C-alpha positions as CSV (number, residue, x, y, z in Angstrom):
1,X,112.3,132.6,132.1
2,X,109.6,131.1,129.8
3,X,108.4,128.7,132.5
4,X,107.9,131.7,134.9
5,X,106.0,133.6,132.3
6,X,103.7,130.6,131.6
7,X,103.2,130.0,135.3
8,X,102.3,133.6,135.8
9,X,99.9,133.8,132.9
10,X,98.0,130.6,133.7
11,X,97.9,131.6,137.4
12,X,95.8,134.6,136.3
13,X,93.4,132.4,134.5
14,X,91.9,130.8,137.5
15,X,91.4,127.1,138.4
16,X,89.8,124.1,136.8
17,X,90.3,125.1,133.1
18,X,91.1,122.7,130.3
19,X,92.6,123.3,126.8
20,X,92.0,120.7,124.2
21,X,94.4,120.7,121.2
22,X,93.4,119.7,117.7
23,X,95.7,118.1,115.2
24,X,95.0,116.4,111.8
25,X,97.6,114.8,109.6
26,X,101.3,114.7,110.4
27,X,104.0,114.0,107.9
28,X,103.6,114.3,104.1
29,X,100.2,115.2,102.6
30,X,98.5,117.7,100.3
31,X,96.1,118.3,103.2
32,X,96.2,122.0,104.3
33,X,96.0,121.0,107.9
34,X,99.0,118.6,107.7
35,X,101.8,119.4,110.2
36,X,105.5,118.6,109.7
37,X,106.6,115.6,111.8
38,X,109.5,117.4,113.4
39,X,107.3,120.3,114.5
40,X,104.6,117.9,115.9
41,X,107.2,116.2,118.0
42,X,108.6,119.5,119.2
43,X,105.2,120.6,120.3
44,X,104.8,117.3,122.2
45,X,108.0,118.1,124.0
46,X,106.9,121.6,124.8
47,X,103.6,120.4,126.1
48,X,105.3,117.9,128.5
49,X,107.8,120.6,129.6
50,X,105.4,123.4,130.4
51,X,101.9,122.0,130.7
52,X,100.0,119.0,132.2
53,X,99.0,116.6,129.5
54,X,96.1,114.3,130.5
55,X,93.7,111.9,128.9
56,X,90.3,113.3,127.8
57,X,88.0,111.1,130.0
58,X,90.2,111.7,133.1
59,X,90.4,115.4,132.4
60,X,86.6,115.8,132.2
61,X,86.1,113.7,135.3
62,X,88.5,115.7,137.3
63,X,87.1,119.0,136.0
64,X,83.6,117.8,137.1
65,X,84.9,117.3,140.6
66,X,86.7,120.7,140.5
67,X,90.1,119.0,140.9
68,X,91.6,119.5,137.4
69,X,95.4,120.4,137.7
70,X,96.4,123.8,136.5
71,X,97.6,124.0,132.8
72,X,95.9,120.7,131.9
73,X,96.1,119.8,128.2
74,X,94.3,117.2,126.1
75,X,95.5,116.1,122.7
76,X,93.0,115.2,120.0
77,X,93.6,114.0,116.4
78,X,90.8,114.4,113.8
79,X,89.8,112.4,110.7
80,X,91.6,109.0,111.0
81,X,94.3,108.9,108.3
82,X,96.9,106.1,108.5
83,X,99.6,108.5,109.8
84,X,97.6,108.5,113.0
85,X,99.0,105.0,113.5
86,X,102.3,105.1,111.7
87,X,103.5,108.5,112.7
88,X,101.5,110.2,115.5
89,X,101.0,107.1,117.7
90,X,104.7,106.2,117.9
91,X,105.6,109.8,118.8
92,X,102.9,109.8,121.5
93,X,104.2,106.5,122.9
94,X,107.8,107.8,122.7
95,X,106.9,110.7,124.9
96,X,104.5,108.8,127.2
97,X,101.4,110.7,126.0
98,X,97.9,109.8,125.1
99,X,95.4,111.3,122.7
100,X,91.8,110.9,121.5
101,X,91.4,110.0,117.8
102,X,88.2,111.3,116.2
103,X,87.6,109.1,113.2
104,X,85.3,109.6,110.1
105,X,84.3,106.0,109.4
106,X,83.7,106.2,105.6
107,X,87.5,106.3,105.3
108,X,87.7,102.7,106.6
109,X,86.2,101.4,103.4
110,X,87.2,104.1,100.9
111,X,90.7,104.7,102.2
112,X,90.3,108.5,102.1
113,X,87.9,111.3,102.8
114,X,86.3,113.6,100.2
115,X,88.7,116.5,100.5
116,X,91.7,114.3,100.1
117,X,90.2,113.0,96.9
118,X,89.9,116.6,95.5
119,X,93.4,117.4,96.5
120,X,94.8,114.4,94.7
121,X,92.8,115.1,91.6
122,X,94.2,118.6,91.3
123,X,97.7,117.9,92.4
124,X,98.1,115.1,89.8
125,X,96.8,117.1,86.8
126,X,99.1,116.8,83.7
127,X,102.1,119.0,84.0
128,X,101.2,120.8,80.8
129,X,97.9,122.1,82.2
130,X,98.2,125.7,83.3
131,X,94.6,126.6,83.8
132,X,91.7,124.5,85.2
133,X,88.0,125.4,84.7
134,X,85.5,124.2,87.3
135,X,81.9,125.4,87.9
136,X,82.4,128.6,86.0
137,X,85.7,129.5,87.7
138,X,89.2,129.4,86.2
139,X,92.1,128.4,88.4
140,X,95.7,128.9,87.7
141,X,97.5,125.5,88.1
142,X,100.9,125.9,86.5
143,X,102.8,125.7,89.8
144,X,102.7,123.6,92.9
145,X,101.5,126.4,95.1
146,X,98.8,127.3,92.6
147,X,97.6,123.8,92.6
148,X,97.5,123.7,96.4
149,X,95.5,126.9,96.4
150,X,93.1,125.5,93.7
151,X,92.5,122.3,95.7
152,X,91.8,124.3,98.8
153,X,89.4,126.7,97.0
154,X,87.5,123.9,95.3
155,X,87.3,122.0,98.6
156,X,86.0,125.1,100.4
157,X,83.4,125.6,97.6
158,X,82.2,122.0,97.8
159,X,82.4,121.7,101.6
160,X,79.1,123.6,102.1
161,X,77.0,121.3,100.0
162,X,74.8,118.4,101.1
163,X,76.4,114.9,100.8
164,X,74.5,114.3,97.6
165,X,75.5,117.6,96.0
166,X,79.1,117.1,97.1
167,X,79.3,113.7,95.5
168,X,77.8,115.0,92.3
169,X,80.4,117.8,92.1
170,X,83.2,115.4,92.9
171,X,82.1,113.1,90.1
172,X,82.0,116.1,87.7
173,X,85.5,116.9,88.8
174,X,86.6,113.3,88.1
175,X,85.1,113.3,84.6
176,X,87.1,116.5,83.8
177,X,90.4,114.9,84.7
178,X,92.4,111.8,84.1
179,X,91.6,108.7,86.0
180,X,93.7,108.4,89.2
181,X,94.4,105.5,91.5
182,X,93.5,106.4,95.1
183,X,95.6,104.3,97.5
184,X,94.2,103.3,100.9
185,X,95.6,106.0,103.2
186,X,93.3,105.5,106.2
187,X,93.3,103.6,109.4
188,X,92.0,100.0,109.3
189,X,90.1,98.2,112.0
190,X,93.2,96.4,113.4
191,X,95.0,99.7,113.8
192,X,92.1,101.3,115.6
193,X,91.9,98.3,117.9
194,X,95.6,98.6,118.6
195,X,95.4,102.3,119.3
196,X,92.6,101.6,121.8
197,X,94.4,98.7,123.5
198,X,97.5,100.9,123.9
199,X,95.7,103.5,125.9
200,X,94.4,105.9,123.2
201,X,90.8,107.0,123.2
202,X,88.6,106.6,120.1
203,X,85.9,109.2,119.3
204,X,83.4,109.6,116.4
205,X,83.7,112.2,113.7
206,X,80.6,111.2,111.7
207,X,80.6,108.8,108.7
208,X,81.2,111.1,105.7
209,X,82.4,114.3,107.4
210,X,79.4,116.4,106.3
211,X,78.5,119.9,107.4
212,X,75.7,118.9,109.6
213,X,73.6,122.0,109.3
214,X,73.4,121.4,105.5
215,X,71.9,118.0,105.9
216,X,68.3,117.0,106.8
217,X,67.9,116.4,110.5
218,X,67.5,112.6,110.2
219,X,70.6,112.4,107.9
220,X,72.7,114.4,110.4
221,X,71.7,112.3,113.3
222,X,72.4,109.1,111.3
223,X,75.9,110.4,110.4
224,X,76.7,110.7,114.2
225,X,75.0,107.5,115.3
226,X,76.4,105.2,112.6
227,X,79.9,106.4,113.1
228,X,79.5,105.8,116.9
229,X,78.2,102.2,116.4
230,X,80.8,101.3,113.8
231,X,83.6,102.3,116.1
232,X,82.0,100.6,119.1
233,X,81.9,97.4,117.1
234,X,85.6,97.7,116.4
235,X,86.8,98.5,119.9
236,X,84.2,96.6,121.8
237,X,83.6,99.5,124.2
238,X,81.4,102.7,124.3
239,X,82.5,105.6,122.2
240,X,81.8,108.6,124.4
241,X,82.8,111.6,122.4
242,X,82.0,113.3,119.1
243,X,83.9,115.9,117.1
244,X,81.7,117.9,114.7
245,X,83.1,118.1,111.2
246,X,84.6,121.5,110.5
247,X,83.1,122.4,113.9
248,X,82.0,126.0,114.0
249,X,79.0,126.5,116.2
250,X,76.2,128.2,114.4
251,X,77.7,127.5,111.0
252,X,78.7,123.8,110.8
253,X,76.5,122.5,113.7
254,X,73.7,124.0,115.7
255,X,71.5,123.5,118.8
256,X,69.5,120.7,117.1
257,X,72.8,118.9,116.3
258,X,73.9,119.3,119.9
259,X,70.6,117.7,121.1
260,X,71.1,114.9,118.5
261,X,74.6,114.2,119.8
262,X,73.2,113.8,123.3
263,X,70.3,111.6,122.0
264,X,72.9,109.4,120.3
265,X,74.5,108.6,123.6
266,X,77.6,110.8,123.5
267,X,78.8,112.1,126.8
268,X,80.2,115.3,125.2
269,X,80.9,116.8,121.7
270,X,83.6,119.1,120.5
271,X,83.7,122.1,118.2
272,X,86.7,123.7,116.5
273,X,85.9,127.1,118.1
274,X,89.0,128.3,119.9
275,X,89.0,128.6,123.7
276,X,89.2,126.7,126.9
277,X,86.7,124.5,128.7
278,X,84.9,125.5,131.9
279,X,82.8,122.6,133.2
280,X,79.2,123.5,132.6
281,X,76.5,121.0,131.6
282,X,75.0,123.4,129.0
283,X,78.4,123.4,127.2
284,X,79.0,119.7,127.1
285,X,77.9,119.4,123.4
286,X,79.9,122.4,122.1
287,X,83.2,122.1,123.9
288,X,86.0,124.3,122.6
289,X,89.3,123.2,121.1
290,X,92.5,125.0,120.2
291,X,94.8,124.6,117.2
292,X,98.4,125.7,117.8
293,X,100.7,126.0,114.8
294,X,103.6,128.0,116.1
295,X,107.1,126.8,115.2
296,X,108.7,128.8,118.0
297,X,108.8,127.4,121.5
298,X,108.1,130.7,123.0
299,X,105.2,131.6,120.7
300,X,103.6,128.2,121.0
301,X,103.8,128.1,124.8
302,X,102.7,131.7,125.3
303,X,99.8,131.3,122.9
304,X,98.7,128.2,124.7
305,X,99.1,129.8,128.1
306,X,97.0,132.8,127.0
307,X,94.3,130.4,125.7
308,X,93.5,129.6,129.3
309,X,92.7,133.3,129.9
310,X,90.4,133.6,126.8
311,X,92.8,135.9,125.1
312,X,93.8,134.8,121.6
313,X,97.1,136.2,120.4
314,X,97.6,137.2,116.8
315,X,101.1,136.1,116.1
316,X,102.9,135.0,113.0
317,X,103.4,131.3,112.9
């Protein structure tokens, strides 16, 4: 029954359309975008059962020729944390699937990205602290959920700052709290090489994960180009694709950034705006992606099928 519904919905959407799925962390993390390992594997199973999973380069090439199979799905993973290798990669291999991993290269040296640093600072506050004051705001932090909320709100506040302003605020946050030891929780060069050699694609996600529209033009371009060159040195091949940090067109990146991505030598660049991809040269540097979170097989598959039509269901997770 579900298969018939999905076939019917996607038949109405027309030919040569592609949905690109976005994931981040899988397993245990304070990251708000982290998905439970069991749910991630279930979604892989549903994707294989009802859709046509395909590699990114192959999908774009077939789409350009007008030969993309119906219900084609590409899987992408953002940021580059170590669970990309220890959890996500084994599950992809188990189900004979591939994905493109978009990596922010500052994490290779630091072992984490800026928002994870903030989360760890807040989540490891002393248990006797019930309120936390930061930049004129008071946050309730007496419970686990309050701390999760606090970390998210502070991250959202700091996100839309330049890299220099962001670092200043994070250091201010560090001075207010106890010293913490940040373990290396990111991919290393060997793991990236192994991902690539095992059939995964590697894409760039800038160096420091900035909001590009809040940086000077030369800084924004350098963020893209440096991450591309670092990853190319690691895998020994061209890095063809970029995912913009945060990724909302007109907010997080703009037409200038799209032109810069092209100048840097990327073949295409991806947003986080929901929707499907129709092949059109003017859209190659703002390609849409889709983030499915549903825990129900029916809701997940129906939402994904409807994505091909351009209709976005508002369903509970």
